[in-house]
N, C-alpha and C positions, 0 to 999 in steps of 0.2 A: 456390781450386781444390779444396782438400780437402773443403770443404762441398759443392761441386758434385759431386765424386766420390761422396760419401756419399748425396746425393740421388738420383743416377742408379742407384747399386747397391742402395739400400735401398727406394727408391720413396717416401720421406717426408722431410720437412724436420725436422732435429733441433729439439726444443722446449726443450732445456736445454743448458747447457754440458757438453761431453764432452771438451774438449781440455786443460783446466787442472786441476791438483789443488787449487789454492787456492779455486776457485769451482765445483768439479765439482758438477753437478746443479742449479745455479742457473738459473732460468728465463731463457732468452735467445732472442730472435727473430732471424730471418735475412731481413729485408725485401729484401735484395739477391739473393735466392735464384736468380732467373732469370739474372742477370748471372754469378753464380758457376757455374751449370750451363754457361752459354755459354763462359766462360773454360776450364773443364775440358775441354769438348768440343773446343774449338779446340786445346788442348794435346795431346789424344789424337791429333788428326789431323795436326798439323804441328809439335808441340813449341813451345819458347819463341820460335822464329823466327816462327811464324805468329801468335803472340800479339802480338809486337812490330809486325808488319805490320798486324794488325787495329787495334791501338791507334793507329797512325799514320793509318790510313784514317778512323777515327772522329774523331780530333782535327782532321784536315784538313777533314772534312765540316762539323764545327761552325764552323770558321774561315770556310769558303766561304759558309755560310748567313749568318753575321754580315756578311760582305762584301756578299752579295746584298741583305740588309736595308738596309745603309747606302747602296748604290748606287741612285740614281734618275736618270732621264734629264735632270732639271733640275740635278743636282749635278755640278760639274766633276770629272773623273776624278782630278785632283790632290788634291782635298779628300778623296776616299775613300781614295786611296793614303796620304795623311798619317795619317789616322785608323787605317787598318789596320796601319800600321807600329807604332803604339802597342799595338794589339790583339795583334800578333804577339809582343811581349815577354811579355805575360801568358800566352798560350797555350804558349809555349816553357817557361815555368816550371811549368805545370800539365800537362805532357805525360806524366807517369809513368803506368804502367798501374794504374788503380784503377777501381772501378765508377762513380766520379763522372763518367767520360768520357761515359757515356750521358746524364747530366743536361746536359752541355754542348750536345750535339746537340738534345736535346728542348726545352730552354729557348730555344735559338736558333730552332727551328722554331715554337714557340709565338709568339714575338715576330714572326717573319716573317709568320705567318698573321694575327695580330691587327692589325699595322700595315697590311697589305694590305687587310684587311677594313674597317678604318676609312677607308681611301682609296677604298673601294668597287671594289677590284680583287680578282680571284680569290676572290670571296665564298663559293663553294661549299667552299673549303678549310676554312672554319670548323668544318664537321662532322667534320673529322678530329681535332679536339682531344680529344674523349672517348676516341677509339681510342688516340691517343698517350698519354693519361693512364693507360689500362689497362695499357700496357706500362711506363710510367715508374714507377708505384707498385710494380712488381715487380723493378725493376733498381736503384733508388737512392732513398734517403730524401729527397732534395731535391725530390721531386715536389710538396711543399708550396709551393715557390717558384712553380711553374707555376700552381697554384691561386690564389695571391696575385696574380700578374700578371693573370690573368683578371678577378679581382674589381676590381683597379685600373682596368682598361679599362672594365668595365661601369659602375662608379660615376662615373668621370670623364666618360665620354661621355653618361651620363644627366644629369649636372649641366650639362654644356655644352648639351645639348638644351633643358633647362629655362630656362637663362639667356639663350640666344642665338636661340631659335626665332622670336622676334618681330622680329628684325632683317630688313632688306630682303633681304640675301643670306645664305642658309642652305645653300648648295650644299656647303659643307665639312662640314656636320653629318650624322651618321647619321640616316636617317629613323626614325620611331617603329617601323616594322615591323622594321628592322634591329636596333634595340635589344631588341625582344622576342625576336628570333632569338638575339641574343647572350646574353640572360638564360637562354634555354632551353639553350644550349650550356654555360653556367656550371653549371646544374643537372645536366645529363648528365655533365659532367666531374667534378662532386662525387660523383655516384653511381659513376663509374668508379674513383674512388680506393678504393672498397670491394671491388673485384675483386682480392683478394689473399688469401693464406692466413690472414691475421689479422683480416680485416674491419675494423671500426671501431677495433680496438686498435692499428692501424698509427699512428694519431695519438698514442696514448700513448707508443709507441716513439719517435717523432720528438721529443716533448716531453722524454722522459727523456734522450735523447742530447744535445739542445740545452742541458739544464740540469745535466748530469752534473758533479758537483764535481771528480772526478778528472781528467776531460778539461780542464775550465776552468782547473784549477790547474797541472797538470803537462805538458800537451801544448801545444807552442808554437803549432801552427797553429790551436788553438782560442782563443788569447789575442789581445788587440787588436794590430793591426799597428803596427810601429814604423818611423817614417820614416827612422831611421838604418840600418835593415836594407836592404841593396841589393835583395834579392828582394822584400821588402814594397814598396819604393819603385817598382820596375819593374812589379810585378803589380797594384798598387792606387793608390798615391799619384800616380804619373805620370799615369795615366788620369783620376784624380779631379780633380786640380788643372787638368789640361788642359781637362776638360769645364767646370769652373767658369769658367775664363777665357773660353772660347768663349761660354758662355751670358751672361756679363757684357757682352761686347762685341758680341754679336749684336743687330742691330736688330729682330729678330723675337722676341717674348716666347715663353717656353715655354707651351704650352697645358696644359690640366689633365692630360691623359694623360702628356705628357712630364714634367711636374713631378712627378706621382705616381710614375712609374717612377724618376726621378732620386732623389727623397727616400727611397723605399723601399730601393733598392739601395745608396744611400750609407750608410744605416743598417746594412745587412748588412755592407758592406765595412769600416766603422769598428768594428763589433762583434767581428769575428774575422778573423784573417789568411787563413783558408781561403776567405773569402767574396769576395775581390777579383775572382775570375774571373766571378762573377755580375754584378758591376757592369760589367765590361768588355763582356760579352755584351749586356747590356740597354741601357746608356747610350751607348756609343761610336757606334752608328749615329745616335742623336739628335744627337750632337755633329757628326757629318759633315753632317747636314742644315742645321745652323746656320752652318757655316763660310762659305758664300757670302754670308751676311747681315752679315759683318763688313767694313765699307768698306775698311779697310786691307789686307784680304786678297783682296777680290773680284777685283781686276785681276790679282794675282799668280797666283791659282788658275786663271784662264782659260787654256786652251791657246793658245799663240802660233800665229798664222796666218802662212803664208809670204807674203812681199811679192809684189805683182803682178809677173808675168813671171819670178819667181825659180824655179829648178828645185831640187827637193829631192833630195839624194843618196840616193834610195831604195835603191840597191844597197848602199851603206855601212850604212844603217840595218838592212837585212835581214841583212847579214853579221854585224853586231854582235848582232842578236837571235838568230841561229842559234848563234853562239859562246856566248852566255849560256845558251841552251837546252841545248847539248851539255855545258857545264860543270856545270849543275844536274843533268842526267841522270847524268853520271859521278860526281858527288858523292853522289847518291842511291844509286847502285849500290855505291859504296865503303863507305858507312855502313850499308848494308842488313845485317840480322842474318845473312844467309847468306854474305856476303863479308867483312865486317869482322873476324870472329874469325880469318880465315886470312891476313890481310895481314901480320901479324907486327909491327905497330907498337903499342907499349905504350900510347901516348897515345890510341889508338882504343878502349881497353878491350876486349880480345879476348873476355872472358867476358861472357855475357848475365846471369849471376848477379852481384849486387852484390859487388865485390871485398872488401868488409868482412865478408862471410859466410865463416867458416872451414869450407869444405866438407870439408877433410881431417879436421878434428876431428869433424864429424858422421859421417863414415865410420868413424872410430875408435870412437865411441860405439855405432854400429850393429853393427859387427863384434865388439866386446867384449861385447855383450849387456847393457850397463849399463841397469838398470831402476829403481834407487833414485831417490828424489826429488832433483831438481836445481834449484839456484838458478842462474839464467842472466841475461845481459843481455837487456833487452827486444828489442833489435834481432835477437836470435836466435830469438825466440818463434815468429814466423810460419813461418820455414823449419823450425823444429823440428816444428811441427804437420805440415807437408807431408812432411818426410823421415822423422821418427822415430815419430810417433803410430801405434799405441797403445803402443809400447815405452816412450816417454817422454811425460809430460804437462808442460805449461808451468807456470812460476811466474807469469809475466805475459807478455802478447803485445800485438799491435797493437790488440786490442779493449779499449782502455782503459776504455770506459764499462761493461764487464762487471765490472771489479774495484772492490771497495770502496775508499773513501778510505784506510782503514787499511792495506790490502794495498799500495797504491801508495806510501804513506808508508813502510812497512817496507822496500819495495824500494829507495827512494831513500836511506833511512838506511843500509842495508847497503852500497850503493855508496860512501857517504861514510865508511864504517868506524865508524859510530856504533851502539853496542850490537849489533853485527852477530852476535856469537856467540849472544847470547840470542835474536835473531830466527831464526837458523838452527835452534836447538833448538825454538823455538816451532812451526816448520813441519816439523820432522823432516827437515831437509835432509842428504843424504848426499854430494852432489857440488856443486861450485861451478864454473861454466863462464863465463869472462869474456874479453873482447877485450883484446889488447895494443895499446898506442899504435901507430897507423899511421905517424906521422911521428916521427922521433927527438927532435924538440923538444917533442912533446906530453907532458903530465904523465900519470903512471900514475893509474888510479883509486885512491883511498885504500884501498879494500878489498884491492887487490893487495899493497900494502905490509904490511897487517895479516896477510894469509895467509902471507907469506914469513917472518914471525916468530912464527907460531902453532905450538905443539906438537900441536895437535889436528887439523891439516890437513896433508896431504902432497901434493906435486905428482905427478900420475900421467900427465899429458900436456902437451906444449908444442910449438907450432910458431910460425911467424913472425906469426900472426894472433891466437892465443888460447892460453889455459891452462885446464887442468881440475885441480881439487884434490879429493882424497877425504878424508872424515872418517876419522881413524884412532884416536881416543880419545874417551871420553865425559866425561872429567874431567881 
């Protein structure tokens, strides 16, 4: 949001880092600039509450598009419901407010349009893809996934046409004219990726972020998913193994497009924990289409028909449906950002700001006018930019790919209490701002123990969430 504010007030996108003192002036792109402007604009209009509502609408829209892609008249509703339950787990885990939510909707739209085009339904929608890409490339770096998806469809359908056109029945194949049209759309979509402030350099940015050693080494979401991690299991491994089992037992083989999508997005998901959502969006509708082709499930998935002469208790069914609808509506209102903070129930998390953020400490820093260089926990970095910049600059923040491997390593060594005083001298640190354990059974950061026994640092602020130490001696 701070970047969005600067863009709106200055009229230009920052070309270098202006928020940290460790990498100040280093070239840094903001490919998500349009999303950042939108977030800031919404905050100006309706505060954090409106941002939460907007995030909910976007996530729900993406979920509904995946549902609409999975649903076909020939597919039993129970099959779609079973698949969407798995999809819901992943969406719930990826529902935090980040610019990637735009990619959820856009990838889901790309796939909906492409599958319908291949089935020769809603064919005119194919021309929307270049327009959608022109938006996507300015809101999130995952636009490259949309381009890859388009290429998979073009290649697979071209190969299918070449291999199967001589068969007696080719009604399921795209005609040659449709393939030419798809190739034209791919070309226009590729051109649309250049409609951004960085032109072709946007691809260099995507490559740098994907290969950044600091992110790959130190950021958990960039590392390979672990099946022992419950979040990784629900967001990726559960959908992944479910899809594999469905495809194994389905009597209909995966066609080339389905196979290409499955292999490509499986590779994404197995490479990085943050990529599980792309697998869910792309592959689970395909799994839904294959469920009715499993003999053991075919009968179970069919809706039961009432026996001849039997009367259905429609009044009871309607009453239950209305009760469920009222319960869902009441729950939605209760958990809305306008109501929840005023209910007074601690479990509902009354503050829209992460409770781990020591807001009182930030107020102290602001009111005390502290301007010296500060070492702080990374979790504080983004809020520091929003609340204190330019009074304070960050040591490190959520833009991990901005910071060199050495800076990230120095940060971790300091937290572990290894050569920390030499590192503080190296960066000219005057203040150290760190979190306290939230739970009583949590261990302190090793650096906190070191600070308590150091004659060079004195405690200047403490609350239930954080501490601030000030350097008092040079030797």
